[in-house]
N, C-alpha and C positions, 0 to 999 in steps of 0.2 A: 471422599474424593479429594485429590490433591491437585493444585494448580501451580503452574510456573509461568513466568513472564520472560520473554526474550525481546531485547531491543534490537531493531534493525534500522539503518539510516541510508538515505539516498539523497541525491541532489537532482532536482528537475525543474523545468520551467513550465509555466502555464499562463493562462489568462481567463478571465470570466467575462464572456460576452454579455453585455447588458448591465454589468456592474455599475453602480452609481458613483464609484470613487476610483482610487488608484488601481484596484485589481482588474480594471478593464484593460490595462496595459500589460504587455508581455513582461513577465518578471519570473524570478525563481525563488525556490525555498530549499532549505536543508530540512527535508521531511524526516521525522523520527517516528517509527512505528513501535508500539509496545503490543506484542502479541501474547495473549494469555491462552495457555493450553492446559488441558486436563486429561486425566486417564482414570478409569475405574479402579485400577490397581497399579502399583509401582512395578517396574521391571525387576529383573533379578539383581540388578546393581542397586536398586532403591531409588529409581528416578521415574518421573513421568515420561520423559524422553531426554536424551542427551541434548544439551543446549546447542552443540555444534550441528546436530542433525536438523534441528529446527532452522538454524541459519542456512544450512546447505539447501534444504528443500524450499523454504519460503524466500530466503535471500537470493537464491538463484533466479527465481521468478522476478523479484523486484529489480535485480540487476539487469536482466535481459529485457524486461518490458518497460520499466520506468526510469531507471537511474541514468542521469545525464541525457535525458530526452525531453521532449515537449509533449505534455499531456493536454489534450484539447477535446472539446465537445465536437462530436460529428457535425460537419457542416461549417466549422470555423475555417474561413479561407486561409488564415495564417498556417494552421496545421496542415492543410492540403498543400500549400506552397512549400513548406519545409520538407514534407515527405517527398514531393516531386523533385526536390533538389538534394536528395540523398541524406537528409537529416533523420535522426531517430525520432519518431513520433508514435504516440499511442492515442487512439481515438476512443472516447467514451460516449455512450448514449446520452448521459447526463453531463451537466457542467462539472468540471474538475474542482469542485469545492472540497474542503477537508471532509465534510460530511459524506459526500458521494464517494470520494476516494476511500474513506474508511470502510464504508459499506461494501464497495466493490472488492477491496482487498480481503475483507472478512469472508465474503463468498468464495473468492479465489483460493484463499488459504484453506478453507474447509474442503474444497474440492481436491486440492493438492494433498491433503492429509487423509483422504478416504482410504480405508483398508488398513490403516496403521494402528487403529485402536486409540488414536489421539483425537480429542475434540478441541477445536479452536473455539474458545469461549467468547473472546472479544478481541477487538483491535482498537487501540487508541492511537490516533494519528495527530502528532504535533506538527502544525504548519509553521509556527514560530514558537519561541520560548514561552510565550504568554497565551497562545491560542491552540486549542485542540478539539477534535471530535472523537467521540467514543461510540463505536458500533458494537452492539451485542446481539 
């Protein structure tokens, strides 16, 4: 089995309700996703999948749902306020931590790739240059 990794990047805001420090405040990150994909066999060109095809499928979802938006936990009044005032928001059941976002996107990516013969093995989400979560 062969694997490849595609990097995708977005900018988004969030906050962590109940956080004991700075992250309780509204702030943003340059999120970097490393998506690892595999296939049982290479295609006729010798690839797992064309890197641009991964970007098209997964990057489109990231752009539409999260890029330049505010990601919040359901019930956060700031997220509700922003949405009611025409801002791009995405509500998550769980707090928008790097861990929860990595898990969420891993599940979403696997769903988006159904029927392609490509398995999404893992998602590593860099929240800052020094901090990341790895969902497998």
